[in-house]
N, C-alpha and C positions, 0 to 999 in steps of 0.2 A: 504494500500500500504506500502510495506517495505521501510526503509530508503535507502537501496541500489538501489531499483527501482526508488526512487525519484532522486537520483544522475544520474542514467542512462537516465532518461527522460530529466534532465537538460543538460547533455552532448549531447544528440541527438538534442535538441532544439538549442544548441549552434552550432552544426555542420551544421544544416540546414540553419541557418542565423547567421554567425559568426560576422557580423557587429552590431547585435542587442543583445549585452550581457545583457542589462537590461531586455529584455523579457525573456531570458533564466534564469536569476537570479530570476525574479519574479515567473516563473514557478516552479523552485526548492523550493523557499520559500513557495509557496502555498502547494506544496506536502508535505514538512516537517511539516508545521503547521497542516495539517489534520491528521498526524500520532501522536501517543502517544509519548511524549517526552522521557519517560524512556526507550524506545526501540531504540532510535536514538543513534548511536555511535557519541557522540557530537563532539569530536575533529576532527575525520576524515570528518564529514559532514561540519564542519566549514572550514576546509582546502580546501576541494574539491569545495565548493560553494564560496570560497573566501569571507567569512563573518568574521567580527571582533567579538571577545568575548566581553562580556558586559563591562568590564573595559576599553578596548581599544575603544569601541564604545562611551563611555562617554568622554574619552579623545579626540576623534575625534570631537565630538559635541562642546566641550569646545574650542578646537583649532580653529574650523571653526567660532564660534562666535567671538573669539578674533581677528581672521584675518579680518572678516567683520567690526568689530569695528575700528580696526587700519587703514584699507584701506578706509572706507567710512564715518568714524566718526558717524555712526549710530548704535544704538541710543545714544544720547548725555549723558544720565544718566549713561550708561556703559563706554563711552569714558572718562568721568570725573574720573572714578575709576582707569584707567590705565595711568601710567606715564612711558615714555621712559627713559631708562638708559642714563644719560648724566654725565659722569665723569668730575671732575673739571680739570683734566689734559688730554692731548692727549694720550689716551691708545688704544691698539688694539681692546678692547671691544667696543669702541665708534662707530665702523662701523658694529657691529654684529646684529643690530635690536633687542636689548634686552629690556626687561621691568624691572623696578625697583621692587624689592621684599621687602616689608616692614616687620618689625618684628612683629610677632603675639605672644601674651602671652599665649593664650589657644588653645587647639586643635580645639574647635568649631569655634574660630575666624579664624583659618588657613583654614577653609573650605569655606570661603567667596569667591565671584567671584574675587575680587581684588587680593587676594593672590594666589588662585589656578590657575587662568588664567596666572598670571605672571610666576609661577613655571612651568606650563605645556608649555608655550610658549618658555621659556628659555631652556627647555630640548630638544626642537626640533633642528635638524641639521640646519645649516645656509642656505643651499640651499632651504630648505622648508620655512624658515622664510622670505627669500628674494623674494619669488614669487610675481608676479604682478597680475596674473590671478587667479580667483577663481577656475576655472576648473583644472589648473595645480597644484594649491595648494591642492585641494581635492585628485587628483591622487597620488601626491607624499606623502601626509600625510597618506593616506590609505595604500599605499605600505610600508611605514616606520612602521606604527603601526602593520601591518600584520607580518612583519619580526620580530618585537620585541616580538609579542605574540607567534609566532611559531618558534622562533630561536632554533636550535638544537645544 
């Protein structure tokens, strides 16, 4: 099956049942996975199926783990690694839901969860960091990362 045909099947599944976008997405995923990847026009397929590229997908997973750790304090071993930004004076940044970013001496130490989670979290817009619901956070985060990945 050609990649264009996979996108057509995805769109027709979405038209038949517009409330079940997950089913249509899974149908499109299955069709693209069965096809050889070198024939798929990668960028257009990602955009049409509303999938994130690998880098943004990794950032999505990291931000989601960070959100769950901050909201639910689970797991504790990860919660102990994250510290909220508390300035000594009353600054505008004190109400921004930021994390403290420590100094890392080497490149390999900057890849640890403590550092990369804080950098990724602080780079998110405030309206995403301030979400209370996991579903709202996921929706806003995916939209933000999709716009960053495919900004023209």
